[in-house]
C-alpha positions, 0 to 999 in steps of 0.5 A: 140319446144316452151313450156310455164312453168306455175305454179299457187298456191293459198294463202295456196300454194296449186297447182291450175294449174301446167305445170312444171316438178318436176326438173323445179320447184326446179331448176327454180321456187324455185330460181326465185325472184319476178319480171321478168327476162331473163334466160337460160333453165336448159335443153338445155341452150336456152334463156327464160324469166321468172317471178313470181308474189305473190299477195293476191290470190296466186302466179303466175309463168311463164317461156317461150321460146316464141320469142315474150315473150322473146324479149318484157318484156311488152308482157311477163308482159301482159301474166303474168297479164293475169294468175294473173287474171285467178288465181283470177277467179279460186279462185272465182269459187272455193269459189262459188262451196264450198258455193253451196255445203255447201248450198245444204248440209245444205238444205239436212240436214235440210230437212232430219231432218224435215222429220225424225221428222215428221216420229217420230211424226207419229210413236208416234201418233200410240203409245206414246213414253212412251208406247214404252220404254219397251222391244220388246214384250211390244212394239209390244203389245202396237202397236197392241193395238193401231192398233186394237183400232184406225185402220183408224188413224193408217193406215193414219199415216203409209201412212204419214210415207211412204210419208216422207220416199219417200221424204227423198229418193228423197232428197238424190237422187236429191243431189247425182245427182246434185253433181255427176260428169260426170262419174255417168251414168244414168241407162236408161231403158224402163219403163211403164210410167203409172206404174211409175207415179202411184207408185209416186202418191200413196204416196200423196193420204193421203195428197190429201184426207186431202186437198180434192183433187182428182186425175184423171189418164189417161190410158196408157200401153206405155213404155218410155226410161228414168232413173227411179231414176231421173224421179221418183224424178222429178214426186215426186216434181211435185206432191208435188207442185200440192198438195200444190197449187191445189184448195181444192175440185178440181181434178188434171188431168194427161194424157198421149199423145203419138205421133209417137215416143214421149210421152207427159205427161200433169198435169192440175189443178185449182191452184194458178195463175202464171203470164205470166212473171213468166211462165219460172221464176218459174223453176229458182233456188230460185224463188217463184211466186208472188201469192205464196208469197202473199198467204204465200205458197212460199217455198225455190223456189227449187221444180220446179227447181229440176223437170226441172233439173232431167228431163233435165238429161233424155232429157225431157222438162217441161213447163207451160201453163195457161188458163182461168177458168169458170166465177163462180170461185170467187177466182181470185188468182186461174186459170187453170194451165197445166204442160206439159212434153215432153220426147225426140223423139225415147224414146217411145215404143207404145204397144197399141192405147192410151186410155184416159178414166180416173180413180180416185184413191181411197183416 
């Protein structure tokens, strides 16, 4: 039975790939000089050819009883070179993976630090840091005084704290999912889609009120099969995108459109224009639209990328359709944009006929 013994080590001597028995490494690899030579198997005495290369990317060792490789040094050398190239690619992939993880971790730390700062600012807007330096009873009294004297401002601050807490949770959920291995299973259950959307949406009412943006939410009692955590994270990022780019003084309309065994969700709004050649690119990692850059509203280009990634984990897709707006809209940088999410077939459980009457959540 033919058997290739292979060992690839990185620059530090750590094993990248190994198809060597422990005895083989000691009796064959350790005693083999750099270069190519014929040898006999230490097990059955069968004629073999072995070779070792040591380069800047690490060490390659190959020992084979394949007849073609034993009879031709040139063919053997070609195989050895192939593994040397593979080792180089393994190193590059490892470096790319490490860089990506480091980048994601830096982004996570930065975003969580920023959100924590915002939370502290909102807390100190209710009661100053100086007022909260006493013991527990003095702190409670200070907060109670501020709540009584500034009820509306305090309520608004609490809502902003809630939004930032949800944002921090979403950040951690996204990173955990994108860095998880295949053993991390989604928990797919049937959820009332209207309730899930509304639960995410309520965290944006305060920001929407400050930007004079309304939400028109259609009615649905249908249930859809998906993982709550990842779909909620996707919706959070999508609504965050809407509040950022929607035209002030207009509404964002959300509709539920069930069809047979499939649910389609649409979010339509008058918002920053997206050119035809960017409809797909805005879902790419690190890409920001041209009009977003011109308006100084571009971010890190990860919002819609994460939306598509989280939905894809559930077999759902998202696309953008653009349309014209009324001629009296003077701002040419704005247009009618509709984000359309299609959940996979057989994920819908209809509970009643759809009702597309709309309600406007209180701001």
